[in-house]
C-alpha positions in Angstrom: 25.0 -30.3 -21.9 25.6 -33.1 -19.5 23.1 -34.0 -16.8 25.8 -33.2 -14.2 26.0 -29.7 -15.5 22.3 -29.2 -16.1 21.1 -30.3 -12.6 22.3 -27.1 -10.8 20.6 -24.9 -13.4 17.4 -27.1 -13.1 17.5 -26.8 -9.3 18.0 -23.0 -9.5 15.1 -22.7 -12.0 12.8 -24.7 -9.8 13.7 -22.7 -6.8 13.0 -19.4 -8.6 9.6 -20.7 -9.8 8.8 -21.8 -6.2 9.7 -18.4 -4.9 7.7 -16.6 -7.5 4.7 -18.8 -6.7 5.1 -18.0 -3.0 5.3 -14.3 -3.5 1.9 -14.1 -5.2 0.2 -16.3 -2.6 -1.7 -14.5 0.2 -0.2 -14.4 3.7 -2.3 -16.6 5.9 -2.7 -16.7 9.7 -5.0 -18.5 12.0 -5.8 -18.5 15.7 -7.9 -20.8 17.8 -9.4 -20.4 21.3 -7.4 -22.9 23.4 -10.3 -23.4 25.8 -12.8 -24.3 23.1 -13.8 -28.0 22.9 -14.0 -28.6 19.1 -15.0 -32.2 19.6 -18.5 -31.2 20.5 -19.2 -29.3 17.2 -21.0 -31.1 14.5 -23.1 -28.6 12.5 -22.7 -25.0 11.2 -24.6 -22.2 9.5 -23.7 -18.8 8.2 -24.1 -15.9 10.5 -26.9 -13.6 9.4 -26.1 -11.1 8.0 -22.6 -11.9 6.9 -20.1 -9.1 7.4 -19.5 -9.1 3.6 -23.3 -8.4 3.1 -23.7 -5.4 5.3 -25.6 -3.6 2.6 -28.4 -6.1 3.0 -27.9 -8.1 -0.2 -25.6 -10.8 -1.5 -23.2 -10.3 -4.3 -21.4 -12.7 -6.7 -18.3 -12.5 -4.6 -20.2 -13.1 -1.3 -22.0 -16.1 -2.9 -18.7 -17.6 -4.1 -17.3 -17.1 -0.6 -20.3 -19.0 0.9 -19.8 -21.8 -1.5 -16.0 -22.1 -0.8 -16.4 -22.0 3.0 -19.3 -24.5 2.9 -17.2 -26.8 0.8 -14.4 -26.6 3.3 -16.6 -27.1 6.3 -18.4 -30.1 4.8 -15.1 -31.6 3.8 -14.2 -31.6 7.5 -17.4 -33.5 8.4 -19.6 -30.6 9.5 -23.2 -30.7 8.4 -25.0 -27.5 7.3 -28.0 -26.8 9.5 -29.7 -23.5 9.7 -32.1 -24.7 12.5 -29.8 -25.1 15.5 -26.1 -25.1 14.5 -23.3 -25.6 16.8 -21.2 -23.1 14.9 -21.8 -19.9 13.1 -19.5 -18.9 10.3 -19.0 -15.3 9.5 -17.0 -14.0 6.5 -15.6 -10.5 6.1 -13.6 -9.1 3.2 -12.3 -5.6 2.5 -9.9 -3.8 0.2 -7.4 -1.1 1.1 -5.4 1.1 -1.3 -1.7 0.9 -0.4 1.5 2.6 -1.5 4.9 1.1 -1.5 7.9 3.4 -1.7 11.4 2.0 -2.1 14.7 3.8 -2.6 17.8 2.4 -4.2 21.1 4.1 -4.4 22.5 4.5 -7.9 25.9 5.6 -9.2 26.6 7.1 -12.5 29.9 8.3 -14.0 30.8 11.4 -15.9 34.1 11.8 -17.8 36.1 14.9 -17.5 39.4 15.8 -19.2 42.1 16.6 -16.6 44.7 19.0 -17.9 47.1 18.1 -15.1 46.9 14.3 -15.8 46.5 14.9 -19.5 43.8 12.2 -19.6 40.1 11.7 -19.2 39.1 11.0 -15.6 35.9 9.2 -14.4 34.0 11.0 -11.6 31.2 9.1 -9.9 28.1 10.9 -8.7 25.5 9.2 -6.5 21.8 9.7 -6.5 18.8 7.8 -5.1 16.3 6.1 -7.4 12.8 6.1 -5.8 10.1 3.8 -7.0 6.5 4.4 -5.9 4.0 1.6 -6.5 0.3 1.8 -5.7 -1.6 -1.4 -5.2 -4.8 -2.8 -3.6 -4.5 -5.1 -0.7 -7.4 -7.5 0.1 -8.1 -9.1 3.5 -10.4 -12.1 3.9 -11.5 -13.1 7.4 -13.3 -16.4 8.3 -14.6 -16.4 11.8 -16.0 -19.5 13.5 -18.2 -18.7 16.4 -19.7 -21.1 19.1 -23.4 -20.4 18.5 -24.5 -21.4 22.0 -21.9 -19.3 23.9 -21.7 -16.6 21.2 -17.9 -16.7 21.4 -15.3 -16.6 18.7 -13.4 -20.0 18.7 -11.4 -19.8 15.5 -10.3 -17.1 13.1 -8.4 -17.5 9.8 -7.1 -14.5 7.8 -5.7 -14.2 4.3 -4.0 -11.0 3.1 -2.7 -10.4 -0.4 -2.5 -8.2 -3.4 -5.7 -7.9 -5.4 -6.1 -6.9 -9.0 -8.8 -6.8 -11.7 -9.6 -10.1 -13.2 -12.4 -11.9 -15.0 -15.1 -13.7 -12.9 -13.7 -17.2 -13.5 -10.2 -16.2 -12.4 -11.7 -14.3 -9.4 -13.6 -17.5 -8.3 -10.4 -19.5 -8.5 -8.5 -17.0 -6.4 -11.4 -17.0 -3.8 -11.3 -20.8 -3.7 -7.5 -20.8 -3.3 -7.6 -18.2 -0.5 -10.4 -20.1 1.4 -8.6 -23.4 0.9 -5.4 -21.8 2.3 -7.2 -20.5 5.3 -8.8 -23.9 6.1 -5.5 -25.6 5.7 -4.8 -24.0 9.1 -8.0 -25.4 10.6 -7.0 -28.7 12.2 -10.4 -29.8 13.5 -13.0 -32.3 12.3 -16.6 -32.6 13.2 -17.0 -34.5 16.4 -13.4 -35.8 16.4 -11.9 -36.6 19.8 
C-alpha cells in the first residue's frame, strides 16, 4: 500500500482513537470569582473536616485526593501551612446511579408469496429497539476558599463514569481527574 493511500486511513484511525480517548475522560468545568485577588494568596491548607470525610475519618480515596490536590497546589507555588493559610481547599466527591435509555428504529423484512404477482414480495415492518444501560456517575469538586473572608473564590468540577477497578488504577484515575481540574486553574501563588 502506498503512503499516499495509507495516509487517509492513518488519519482516520488517529481521529477515532482521539475521540475514544475523549469519550472516556471526565467532563471538567471551573469557575472563579472575578472579584477575588489571587495575587495575594501564597499558602493553603485543607478545610477541616473535608466534605469527603463527613463520617469523621479518612479513607484511602480521600487520602489519595489530598495527595493529588496538594501536589497540584504546590506545583503552582503555594506552600502548605496549617497555621494561618490564605486559602482553604475543600474536596467533595459523590456517586450517583444513572440510567441511560436510547431507542433506535429498526426495519426487518418478511417475504410473502403473492398469488396475484405470482412471486415472493418483501414486506417491511418497523419496530423500535430500546437499549437500557445502568452506570455510576462520579462527581469530584475542588473548592478553594479565601480563609480570611470565608468566601469561595474558585471551584473545579469533574464528572464522569466510574467503574470498579484495582487500587492502582483508581489512584491513576484520581490523579488524572485532579490534574484535569487544575488545568483550568490559571493562577500561581503571589503572581501579579
